[in-house]
Every structure is written in C-alpha cells, then in structure tokens.
C-alpha positions, 0 to 999 in steps of 0.5 A, a space after each residue: 558097776 562103779 569102782 570105789 576109789 580111796 581119795 583123800 581130799 585137801 582145802 588150800 587157804 587156810 589149811 595148807 597155807 595160812 592167810 587167803 591167796 585171793 584176798 591178797 590178790 585184792 590187796 595187791 591189786 589195791 596197792 599197785 593199781 589205781 583202778 580198784 580205787 575207781 571200782 571202790 564204791 562197787 567194792 563195798 556194795 560187795 563187801 556189804 552183801 558178803 558180810 550178810 551172805 557168803 554164799 552169794 555169787 554176786 557179792 564175790 563177783 563185785 568184790 573183785 569187779 576190777 580185775 582185768 586180765 592184764 592185772 592177773 598176768 602182771 599181778 598174780 605171779 608177785 602175789 604167788 611169789 609171796 603166798 608160797 612163804 606162808 604155805 605150812 611146813 608140813 604140806 608138802 610132806 602130807 600130800 606125799 605120804 598120802 600117795 605113797 599109801 595109794 591114795 589119791 590126793 585131790 586139792 578142791 579150793 575155791 580160790 580162782 584157776 589163775 592163783 591156787 593151781 601155780 601155789 601147788 605146783 611142786 606139791 604133786 596133787 593128782 588132781 586140782 579142782 577150783 573156781 573156774 574164772 572167765 579168762 575175758 573178765 576174771 572177776 566172774 565165775 563159770 564155777 565157782 568152787 565154794 561150801 556144797 560145789 567142792 562136793 558137785 566138783 569132786 562128784 563131777 570129776 569122778 564121774 568123768 573117771 568112772 568111779 565113786 569117790 570113798 573119802 579116806 581123810 578130808 583136811 579142812 578149816 572153815 565151816 565151808 569145808 564143812 561138806 566136803 569134810 562130812 563125806 570123809 571117814 576122818 575129817 581134820 581140822 586145821 588151825 589156819 593160824 597154826 597150821 596145826 590140827 584143831 
C-alpha cells in the first residue's frame, strides 16, 4: 500500500516572482537579436491562436519559434539575473518554513527548464518540475507543464517514488493553477502584482 506524504506545491511566475520569466526571455530576444523580427509573422499567428486558446501547445510553440540553443546559452543568464530581482521577499523564507515543518516542497512551473531551475537555485526545493523543452529545438515542448498537466507531473513524480501526494498547501496566482489548487487542503492565492495573498 502506497504511503501518503505531505507536500506543499508552489507555482513560480506570478506567485513567487512578479512578472513572467518566459515572456521576459522572449522580449529580451527581441531586444538583442534580429532573428525574432524575421520570425515575427509566424509569432503573430501564434499570438492570435493564444488569445483564443491558451491551452494550445501549437500557439505556445509558435510564439517562441525563433529560439535556438545558441540564444538560450547567450541570453538566458541575463534574463535570469534580471528576473531574480523581481522575486517576492517572502518566497525563500516560506519554503524554508515549510521544509522545517516536515513538508516536501515542490515547485511546479509552466516555465521552461532552461530558466526556472536557475531562478530558484538558492531556495532548496525538494523537487522542481517544469516544462521540458527539446534541447536541439528549445521552442518545442517534450512536456508542457501547464494547467492540468501540473497534476500529471506531480502524480507521475510521486508514482516514481512510491507514494501518494497529500497536498496540504498550494500557492498559485492564476486560473491555470486551479487544478493543483483544487488538490490542496489550503489553497493560497497570490496577487501577482503585490505578492500578497488575495
């Protein structure tokens, strides 16, 4: 029989940090490279589809179709350094408190694996689950960790470790987090502008 284990789940963008690291990466690319401008007509198609269907993997991939491994290597460190200054002051302390209470702290983010782990490298999460990108084509998803897929990511990770996650608390900021928030005994909604509970 599988054992239940107490976990606390955190979203990242808009929950632990103001703004959105993925969109910031895209904007940084537009400011520092001609390549995104060449791909702009395709990006605009993705933007239109995204406006009507945020679940669309096609839209999300099309929005970042200009990203290359070289751009990730060159630009990601700069975006990470900038975005670290936007993290809410309570974030690291809250993770420490939850760990001291004996809970497993899990970050589940829709952000890409070439940004999010580095953005929380000092926070000592027990587990970091993000969208998995194709390293050769970093605009393509291997796994899009968004919306209901956050629950899939959590349950798959727990199954590999032979336990059932008992989500005692979950921190999120948007409707896309509701699937994880619905699993939690105590959902804590964060105002992404202030960093304070709603």
